C-alpha positions in Angstrom: 133.8 -112.7 66.6 137.3 -112.5 65.3 137.2 -115.8 63.4 134.2 -114.6 61.3 135.8 -111.2 60.7 138.7 -112.9 59.0 136.4 -114.7 56.6 134.3 -112.0 54.9 132.0 -111.9 51.9 134.9 -111.4 49.5 136.4 -114.7 50.8 133.1 -116.4 50.5 132.7 -115.3 46.9 136.3 -116.4 46.1 135.6 -119.8 47.6 132.4 -120.2 45.7 133.9 -119.2 42.3 136.9 -121.5 42.9 134.8 -124.4 43.9 132.4 -123.8 41.0 135.2 -123.7 38.4 136.4 -127.2 39.2 133.0 -128.7 40.3 131.2 -128.0 37.1 133.2 -130.1 34.7 133.5 -133.0 37.2 129.9 -132.9 38.3 128.8 -133.5 34.7 131.0 -136.6 34.4 129.3 -139.9 34.6 132.7 -141.3 35.6 132.6 -139.3 38.9 129.0 -140.5 39.6 130.0 -144.1 39.1 133.2 -143.8 41.2 131.1 -142.4 44.0 128.6 -145.2 43.8 131.2 -148.0 43.9 133.8 -146.4 46.3 134.1 -148.4 49.6 133.5 -146.4 52.8 137.2 -146.7 53.8 138.3 -145.1 50.5 135.6 -142.4 50.8 136.9 -141.5 54.3 140.5 -141.5 52.9 139.4 -139.2 50.1 137.7 -136.8 52.6 140.8 -136.9 54.8 143.1 -136.1 51.9 140.8 -133.2 50.9 140.9 -131.7 54.3 144.7 -132.3 54.7 145.5 -130.6 51.4 143.1 -127.8 52.1 144.9 -127.2 55.4 148.4 -127.6 53.9 147.7 -125.2 51.1 146.0 -122.7 53.4 148.9 -122.9 55.9 151.5 -122.3 53.3 149.7 -119.8 51.0 146.9 -118.1 52.7 148.5 -117.9 56.2 152.1 -118.0 55.0 153.0 -120.4 57.8 151.9 -118.0 60.5 149.1 -119.5 62.5 150.6 -119.5 66.0 148.1 -117.0 67.3 145.4 -117.8 64.8 144.8 -121.5 65.0 141.0 -121.1 65.4 140.9 -118.8 62.3 143.0 -121.3 60.4 140.8 -124.3 61.3 137.6 -122.3 60.7 138.7 -121.2 57.3 139.4 -124.8 56.3 136.0 -126.0 57.6 134.1 -123.1 56.0 136.0 -123.6 52.6 135.2 -127.3 52.6 131.6 -126.8 53.5 131.0 -124.1 50.9 132.7 -126.2 48.3 130.4 -129.1 49.3 127.3 -126.9 49.0 128.4 -125.7 45.6 128.8 -129.3 44.5 125.5 -130.3 46.0 123.7 -127.4 44.1 125.3 -128.4 40.8 124.4 -132.1 41.2 120.9 -131.1 42.3 120.5 -128.9 39.3 121.5 -131.7 36.9 119.3 -134.3 38.6 122.2 -136.3 40.0 121.8 -135.7 43.7 119.3 -138.4 45.0 119.1 -137.0 48.5 115.6 -138.4 49.2 115.8 -141.7 47.3 119.4 -142.7 47.8 121.0 -140.5 50.5 124.2 -142.5 50.7 124.9 -142.2 47.0 124.2 -138.5 47.2 126.6 -138.0 50.0 129.3 -140.1 48.3 129.0 -138.0 45.1 129.3 -134.8 47.1 132.4 -136.1 48.9 134.1 -137.3 45.7 133.4 -134.2 43.7 134.2 -131.8 46.6 137.8 -133.0 46.7 138.8 -131.2 43.5 136.3 -128.4 44.1 137.7 -127.6 47.5 141.2 -127.3 46.1 139.9 -124.9 43.5 138.1 -123.0 46.2 141.2 -122.6 48.4 143.5 -121.7 45.5 141.2 -118.9 44.4 140.8 -117.8 48.1 144.6 -117.5 48.4 144.7 -114.9 45.7 143.8 -112.4 48.4 146.2 -113.2 51.3 145.3 -112.8 55.0 
């Protein structure tokens, strides 16, 4: 499949490293945990939307250099994959430090992932852009 060909192991590693670089310091912040706990659902959805918007905007301008006319599916897939990988990196970090209560408080766990994935996803796409399409 052409979409998957355009997102290879090198891209995955760049996204992981970029997400990890920004997720680590924020994941260790009690402030981030508390913000996630108290953030209303509407603000959480806004934060998620802003994350995806800026991922798309940066990818459009930097990774794809404004040329997505015949590669819209590749563009959208790259954004989704980058966000999901960043979220997985955040989840693994939170899990490793005992701050991802998936089984005991799933909503808090998801909120923490979304809050910390915002900066982590930006780090991910920036590092991914070092190697242009």
